[in-house]
N, C-alpha and C positions, 0 to 999 in steps of 0.2 A: 678774561671772563667779564660778561656784561651784567651778571646778576640774574635773578629769577625771571625778569621780563624779556630778556634776550632780544632787544631791539636792534637786530642786525639788518643791514640792507636786504639780505636774502630773505630773512624771516618776514620783513614787512612786505616785500614783493610777493612772497608766497601767500600771505594773508589777503593782499589786495586781489590776487588772482582767484582765490577761493570766494571772496565776496562777489566778484564779478560773475562767477559761475552761479552763485546762489541767486543773484538778481536776474540772470538770464532764465534760470529754471523757474523763478518766481513769476516772471511774465507769462510763461507757458502755463503754470499752475493756475494763475488767476483766471485765465480763459476757461479752465475746466471746472472751477469752483461753482457749485450750484448755489442758488438762493437759499441760504440756510433757514430751516424751519425749526420749530421747537415743539415739544410735546410728543413723546414717543408712544403714548398709550391712548387707545380709543376711549372717548368719554361721551357722555350724553347729559344734556341739561335736564334737571329734574325739578327745579324750583327757581323762581325769580321774584325779586322785589325791585322794580326799577332797573337800575344798571347792575345790581348785584345778582349774581347767578350762582347756584349750587350745581356742581357737576358730579356725576358718578363715574368713576373709572371702571373700564371693562377689561379684565385680564383674560388670559387664554383659558382659564378654568374658572368654574364657579367658586365663589368664596365659601370657606368653611366656617369662618367666624360668624357667630350668631348676632353679635352687636356691631353696628356700623361704626367706622372711625371717620370723623370729619376733621379736615385740616383747615386751620385758620392761619393765614399768612399775614405778613406786614402790609401796610397800605403803601409803603414807599417804593415797592418793586412788584413786579408781576409774579403770581404764584407758580408759574410754570418752571421755576427753578427746582421744584421737587420732582419734576418729570421732564428734564431738559432734553435728553436724548436716550436712546435705548440702553446704552451702557453707563449712563449717569442718571439714574432715576430711583429716588427713594420710593416713589409710588410703585414702580414695577417690582422692587424688592418686597414690598409689603403684600402686593397682590399675589406674587409667587408663593408666599407663605400662607395664603388663605384669607388675608384680611379683606374686608369690604370697605373700600376707600372712597371718600368724597372730599372735594375741595371747594371752598367758597372763594369766588372771584369777585373782588370789590369793584371792578370796572374802572373807568376813567372819569373822575369827577369833572364837571364843567361848572360854569357860573351859576347854573340852577341849583348846584349842591353846596353853594357857598356857606349856607347856614346849617348844614348837617352837623350834629354834635356827636360826642362819644356815645351818648345813649342810643343814637340811631345805629351806629356801627355795632355796638355790643348787644343791646337788648332787641332792637328791631331786626337787624340783618342777621347777625350771628344767632341770636335767639330764634328768629323766624326759621332759619335753616334747620336748627336743632329740633324745633317743634315739628317741622315737616317730617323729619326722620322718625321722631317719636310716634307720630301718627301712622306713618307708613309701616313701621315695624311693630306697632302696637306694644311699645315698651315705655317704661317711665324715664329711662336715662340711656344716653349713648356715650361712646368714647370720644374724647376730644384731644387733638394734637395741635398745640399752639406754637407757632414759630416766630421768634424775634418779637416785634411789636404785636403780632398776632397772638403770641404767648401771653403778653400783658393783658390783651383783651380777654383771652381765655381764662386767666386768673380772675379778672373782674367778674366775668360771667359766672364762673364756678362759685365765687363767693356770694353772689347775689341769687344764684339759682342752684344750690348744691344738690338738690334732689334730681336734677335733670342731667347730671354728668356722672357716669358710672366710674370711669377711670380718666385721669388727666395726665397728659404728657406735655411737658414744656421743653422747648428746644432752643438753645441760644437765646434765652429770654431774659431781658433786663429786669431786675427786681430792686436792687440797691443802685440808685442812679447817682450817688454822690461819692463813688470810689475815686481815690486819688489817681488811679491809673486809667481812668475813663476820660480820654481826651475830648470825645464828642460831648460828653456831659459837661465838662468844664467850659466848653464854648457856649453851649445852649443855655446854661444857667445864667450867663450874663446878657442874654438877649432880651431886648424890650419887645416882648412878643405882642403886646397890644398895638404898639406903633407898627410893628411888622405886618400883622394881619390887617389892621385898619387901612394900611396903605396899599397892600397887594391884593387883598381879598383872598382868593385861593393862592396857595404857595406854588410857584412854578416848579415843575419837575427838574428843569435844567439847573435851577439854583440849588435844589436839594442834591443833585448829582455832584455839582461843583464842591459842595461842602464835604461830601463823603470822600471824593477823590483827593482833596487837599489834606486829609488826615494822614495820607502816605504819599506825598507828592513825588518823591523819587521813584518809588516802586510803581505807582499807578500812572504817572505821566511820562516817565523815561524808560525805566528798566523793562517794563512790559513790552513796549513797542520795539525796543532794541532787540529783545529776546525773540520777537516775531521773525526777525531776519533768519533765525536758525531753522524755521519751519516753512519757509517760502516754497521749498521744493516738495513739500509733503501735503498733498491735497486733503487728506483726512484731518491732519493736525491743524491745518489752516481753517478748515470748515468748523472744527471744534472751537478754535480761537474766535472766529467771527460770530459763532452762535452765542458765546459768552458775552462778547461785546454788544450784541443785539439786546441781550437781557439787561445788561448794565444800563443802557441808555433808553430802554423802553420803560420809562418810569411815569406813572400817573402824576398829575398835579394833586396837591393835598387840599381837601376841603378846609376852608379857613377856620371856622369855629372849632372843628374837631382838633385841628392842629394847635390852636390856641390852648384848648383845654388840656391836651396831652402834654405840651411843653410845661404849662403852669403846674399841673397837678403831679406829674411824674418826674420830669427833669428838675424843675425848680424847687418844688416842695418835697420831693422824694416821698411821695404819698404812701407807697407800700410800706416803707419803713417807719415813717413819722406819723402816718395817718393823714386824713384830709382829702382822700379821693372820694368824690361823689359822682355817681352816674345817675342822671335823671333825678337828682335830689336824694338818692339813697347812698349812704356811706358804704364804702368797700372795706371789709375787714377780712384779711386772709385767714384769720382764725376759723372762718366758716368754710374754708376749703378742707372738707373732712373726708373726701374720697381718696383712694390711692393715687399717689403722685409719683411720676417718674420725671426727673429733671436732668436733661442732657445739655452739657456745656462743652465748648471747644477750648482746649488749653492755650491755643495761640490766637484767640479771638481778640482783634483790636477794637471792634465795635461794642461787643458785650464781653468784657473781661470775665474770667471765671468767677472772681469774687462777687461781681455784680449779679451773677446768676445763682451762685451757691447760697446767697443770703436767704433764699426761699426756705431753706430747711428750718430756720428758727421762727418762721412767720406763719406757716400753714398749720391748720388744726388737725391734719391727718396723722394717724399713728402708723400709716403705711407709706413711708417716704423713701424713695430710692434715688440715687444719682448714677449717671453714666458719663464718664469722662472720655472725650474724644481727642486724639492727638492730631490736631489740625486747626484751621482757622474758620472764620465765619462763613466763607464760601466753600471751603474744602469739605465741610461737614455734609454738603449736598453732592458734590461732584467727584471727589477723589475716589480712587479705587478702594482705599481703606474704608471710606464711608459706605460704599456699596456692600462691603462685607459685614460691617459692624452695626450700622445704624438700623436698617430694617430688621435685622435679626434681633437686636437688643430690644426694640419696641415690641416686636411680635412675641418674643419669649416672655417679656414682662406682662403683656396683656393676656397671654395664654395662661400663665400661672394664676391670674386673677379672674379667669372665666370658669374655673372649676368649682 
């Protein structure tokens, strides 16, 4: 007996033959793979401010919801993760249930955006998009879905403009930035952000990507690509893999001043918890977030651990606060089959209950 690994000459030879067959099939599959695209749902531009664009998604049927829902995503990745492909689309799930869905696209900052501040992103861009919808729909307030860093922006906006947000949904949103299990926070808190931004200006996307990948080096540098060998002969699976890779590495640079302010006020000062966040000179107090709040977090999230998100409960001023726990990680909450079943339904049902 050779134990559970069974490293016999015959077993090793058989495995080598299987690998060769996979590689041969992979060469044929790679010739058939199309240039992967993203975005499964038709959309149209409805508002713009410089590089920032507000899109409206068009479903197969007209929306039944009377109040539009605007999605605010993070700056560090492209927002099409919420509509990656036809069978992995939170947006499509919301549209099928009758929601009227918009997304704000922050664009790709360049050197001309070096001095954009958080006030620009939160009050000018996000606020401008919300005001556009308020005018178009002739209503005082709209529904807001903030995701990750976009959730932090949405909390700031809602605290500063509570009468303009009817219902607020936050998803994998960091609130307490000083948790012991938050590796990214522990790194960033020791960063000399002034020297960093003064030296680089805008923060390069490749540097940001490297930082995120090194949080899980074995999983994201080795295991993922070794696992790719198993799907080399599966055209659909390989295209799905490449589409995800395209999203990961399609990252915008970060506007220098906004990056400085976010790191200083959120990561280093833990401003939501300790106070001290100012947007355009106005203090942000989550006690003014008095509209209904649904907070969605992922139980295996390594970027925004559950405790970092659940801290919101004790900070908002709303007497209508709900939580939705998702069994998955920071990316799985968008693309897993479980997410397609649970997340759009959870958001839609919660909003519907508050529209009566």
